[in-house]
C-alpha positions as CSV (number, residue, x, y, z in Angstrom):
1,M,24.0,54.1,45.8
2,D,23.5,55.0,42.1
3,F,24.9,53.5,38.9
4,R,25.6,55.4,35.7
5,A,27.5,54.9,32.5
6,A,31.0,56.3,32.5
7,R,31.8,59.3,30.4
8,P,35.2,60.1,28.7
9,S,35.7,62.8,31.3
10,D,35.7,60.1,34.0
11,A,39.0,58.6,32.7
12,A,41.2,60.1,35.4
13,T,38.8,59.1,38.2
14,V,38.7,55.5,36.9
15,R,42.4,55.3,36.6
16,D,43.0,56.6,40.2
17,L,40.4,54.2,41.6
18,A,42.0,51.3,39.7
19,A,45.4,52.1,41.1
20,S,44.2,52.2,44.7
21,S,42.1,49.0,44.2
22,L,45.0,47.1,42.6
23,S,47.3,48.1,45.4
24,A,44.8,46.9,48.0
25,S,44.1,43.6,46.2
26,Y,47.6,42.6,45.1
27,A,50.1,44.0,47.6
28,P,52.4,42.4,48.8
29,A,52.0,39.6,46.2
30,L,53.0,42.1,43.5
31,D,55.5,44.9,44.1
32,E,54.7,48.6,43.6
33,A,56.6,48.7,40.3
34,T,54.5,45.8,38.9
35,I,51.2,47.4,40.0
36,D,52.2,50.7,38.5
37,A,53.0,48.9,35.2
38,A,49.6,47.3,35.3
39,V,47.8,50.6,35.8
40,D,49.9,52.2,33.0
41,S,49.1,49.3,30.6
42,W,45.4,48.7,31.4
43,Y,44.0,52.0,32.4
44,T,45.4,54.5,30.0
45,R,43.3,57.6,29.3
46,E,42.8,56.4,25.8
47,R,41.5,53.0,26.8
48,V,39.1,54.3,29.4
49,E,37.8,57.0,27.1
50,S,37.4,54.4,24.3
51,A,35.5,52.1,26.6
52,A,33.2,54.9,27.7
53,R,32.4,55.9,24.0
54,E,32.1,52.4,22.4
55,D,28.6,51.0,22.0
56,E,30.0,47.5,22.3
57,S,31.5,48.1,25.8
58,V,29.7,48.5,29.1
59,L,31.5,50.7,31.6
60,L,29.5,51.3,34.7
61,L,30.3,53.5,37.7
62,A,29.0,53.0,41.2
63,V,28.4,56.4,42.8
64,E,27.7,57.3,46.4
65,D,27.3,60.9,47.6
66,D,28.7,62.1,44.2
67,A,31.9,60.1,44.7
68,V,32.8,57.1,42.4
69,V,33.3,54.1,44.7
70,G,33.6,51.4,42.1
71,F,33.4,50.5,38.4
72,A,33.1,47.5,36.1
73,K,33.7,47.1,32.4
74,G,32.4,44.3,30.2
75,V,32.0,43.5,26.5
76,V,30.2,40.7,24.6
77,V,32.6,38.8,22.4
78,G,31.9,36.0,19.9
79,R,33.4,32.7,20.9
80,R,31.6,29.4,20.3
81,E,28.7,31.3,22.0
82,P,28.3,35.0,22.9
83,V,30.3,35.5,26.0
84,G,30.0,38.6,28.3
85,E,33.6,39.2,29.4
86,I,34.1,41.2,32.6
87,H,37.5,42.7,32.2
88,W,37.5,45.3,35.0
89,L,35.7,45.2,38.4
90,H,37.1,47.4,41.1
91,V,35.8,48.8,44.4
92,A,37.6,51.6,46.3
93,P,39.3,50.0,49.3
94,E,37.5,52.2,51.9
95,H,34.1,51.1,50.4
96,R,34.7,47.3,50.4
97,G,32.7,45.1,52.7
98,H,29.4,46.9,51.9
99,G,28.1,44.9,48.9
100,V,29.4,47.4,46.2
101,G,31.1,44.6,44.3
102,A,28.1,42.3,44.4
103,R,25.8,45.1,43.1
104,L,28.3,46.1,40.4
105,L,28.5,42.5,39.2
106,D,24.7,42.2,39.1
107,R,24.4,45.4,37.1
108,V,27.2,44.6,34.5
109,E,25.8,41.0,34.1
110,A,22.3,42.5,33.4
111,E,23.8,44.8,30.8
112,L,25.7,42.0,29.1
113,R,22.7,39.7,29.2
114,D,20.7,42.3,27.5
115,A,23.4,42.6,24.9
116,G,23.1,38.9,24.1
117,A,25.6,37.2,26.4
118,E,24.8,33.5,26.9
119,R,27.7,33.0,29.3
120,F,29.8,35.3,31.6
121,A,33.5,35.2,32.0
122,G,35.5,37.1,34.7
123,F,39.3,37.4,35.0
124,V,41.6,37.7,38.0
125,L,45.3,37.1,38.5
126,A,46.0,33.8,40.2
127,V,47.7,35.6,43.1
128,N,44.5,37.4,44.0
129,D,42.8,34.9,46.3
130,A,40.1,37.3,47.3
131,G,39.2,38.1,43.7
132,A,38.9,34.4,42.9
133,A,36.7,33.8,46.0
134,F,34.5,36.7,44.9
135,Y,33.7,35.0,41.6
136,R,33.2,31.7,43.3
137,R,30.7,33.2,45.8
138,H,28.6,34.4,42.8
139,G,28.3,31.1,41.1
140,Y,31.4,31.2,38.9
141,A,33.7,28.2,38.4
142,E,37.3,28.3,37.2
143,T,37.3,27.5,33.5
144,G,40.8,28.1,32.4
145,S,44.0,30.2,32.6
146,R,46.4,32.2,30.5
147,D,49.6,34.1,30.9
148,V,49.6,37.9,30.8
149,D,52.5,40.3,30.6
150,I,52.9,43.0,33.1
151,G,55.9,45.2,32.9
152,G,57.9,42.5,31.1
153,D,57.1,39.8,33.6
154,S,54.6,36.9,33.0
155,F,51.7,36.3,35.4
156,E,49.0,33.6,35.4
157,E,45.5,35.0,35.0
158,L,42.5,32.7,35.9
159,E,39.2,32.8,34.0
160,F,36.0,32.1,35.9
161,G,32.7,31.5,34.1
162,R,29.1,30.7,34.5
163,R,26.0,30.6,32.3
164,S,23.9,33.7,32.0
165,D,20.7,31.9,32.9
166,T,21.7,30.7,36.4
167,D,19.1,32.6,38.3
168,D,17.2,29.3,38.6
169,P,18.1,27.1,41.6
170,G,20.2,24.1,40.6
171,A,21.9,25.7,37.7
172,S,25.2,26.1,39.5
173,P,27.1,23.7,41.6
174,L,27.1,24.3,45.4
175,Q,30.3,25.6,47.0
176,P,31.6,23.9,50.2
177,L,32.2,26.2,53.2
178,D,33.6,25.4,56.6
179,V,31.2,26.5,59.3
180,G,32.4,25.7,62.8
181,G,34.4,22.7,61.7
182,E,31.5,21.3,59.6
183,T,31.2,21.4,55.8
184,R,28.2,23.3,54.6
185,Y,27.2,24.1,51.0
186,V,26.5,27.6,49.6
187,A,23.9,28.0,46.9
188,Y,25.1,31.2,45.1
189,D,22.4,30.8,42.5
190,E,19.6,31.3,45.2
191,R,20.2,34.8,46.4
192,E,17.9,36.7,48.6
193,P,18.2,40.5,48.6
194,G,19.5,42.3,51.6
195,S,19.9,45.9,52.7
196,M,23.7,45.8,52.1
197,A,24.3,42.7,50.0
198,P,22.5,39.4,49.2
199,F,21.9,36.4,51.5
200,Y,22.6,32.9,50.2
201,P,21.2,29.6,51.5
202,L,23.5,27.2,53.3
203,Y,22.7,23.5,52.9
204,S,23.9,20.6,55.1
205,D,24.3,18.5,51.9
206,D,25.3,19.1,48.3
207,A,21.8,17.8,47.1
208,R,20.0,20.8,48.6
209,A,17.8,18.5,50.7
210,D,18.5,20.0,54.1
211,Q,18.9,23.8,54.5
212,Y,21.2,24.7,57.4
213,G,20.8,28.5,57.3
214,Y,22.1,31.5,55.3
215,L,25.4,33.2,54.5
216,C,25.7,37.0,54.5
217,D,27.5,38.2,51.3
218,N,28.4,41.5,52.9
219,C,30.7,40.1,55.6
220,E,30.7,36.4,54.6
221,S,29.3,35.4,58.0
222,P,26.9,32.4,58.5
223,D,25.6,33.9,61.7
224,V,22.3,35.0,60.2
225,A,19.1,35.1,62.3
226,V,15.8,34.2,60.6
227,D,12.5,35.2,62.0
228,P,9.2,33.3,61.6
229,M,7.9,36.0,59.2
230,G,10.7,35.5,56.7
231,G,13.1,38.3,57.7
232,Y,16.8,37.8,57.9
233,E,19.5,39.7,59.9
234,C,23.3,39.2,60.0
235,N,24.4,39.3,63.6
236,D,27.9,40.4,62.6
237,C,27.3,43.3,60.3
238,G,23.6,44.2,60.5
239,N,22.8,43.4,56.9
240,H,19.1,42.5,56.9
241,R,16.0,41.6,54.8
242,K,12.5,42.7,55.9
243,P,9.9,40.1,56.6
244,T,8.0,38.8,53.6
245,R,4.8,38.1,55.5
246,W,3.1,39.4,58.6
247,D,1.5,37.8,61.6
248,A,-2.2,38.9,61.9
249,A,-1.7,39.0,65.7
250,Y,0.4,42.2,65.3
251,L,-2.2,44.0,63.1
C-alpha cells in the first residue's frame, strides 16, 4: 500500500469513497437521507479541492493497485496548545479489516506532528460505536462532545484526544478488554509492527506488571501466538511479525 497527498482532481473519488464509508459506518443508525445530507455538506468538490490545495491542511490518500482505498484529513489549529485535528478518516468498506485505518492514522499523525501539533483530536458521531472504538484502540480518550447539524437535524459528535508524544510506554491509560470472561488491559501506546496491522500488549493488570499476551489490531483477536525468537502470529487472520532474533542452532 502507498500513501500520497491528494490532488484537486481527486475530489470526486474522495466524495464517492466518503459516501460508501459513511453508509457502512452509520446505517441503520442514520437514514439514507441524513447520510446523503452529510456527504453534500462535508465533502463538496470545493471543500475537497481546497483541502488538497491548502498548505495548512493534510489530505492523504491510501492507494492499493492504483485504487484509492482510504483517506484522512487533518489540520493544526491553535487552541491553548497546537492541536492536530483529524476531521476525516475513511476506509472503503471492502478494504476494512486489513489495517488501512491504522496505517492512515499513523501517517496523518506523523504529518500533523511535523507541523507542530502537541496533541491530536479525532471526531466521530456518537452513534458510530466502531469509530469510537477505533480511536480508543489507538490510545485516544473521550475529551468532550458537541452538537453538529446534518440536514436540519442535530447530532452529538464526540471528540477523542491524546498527546502527540505518546509513543513512550505509560503515556496513555490502559484500556480494559474482556478476554474469555476475564478483564485484560490493552496498551495501545506500546505497538509492535505487523504485516497487516500492529500488535498491542495485553496485561493482566492495569499497572503493566504482568503481561498476558498480545492483541491483533487487524481483527481485534487476542489469539496471538508468540515464538521464542520474538515472532508473533495471529491465529485468526494471519497477521504476523517476523522474529527479532535467531537461534544459533538453526544457522
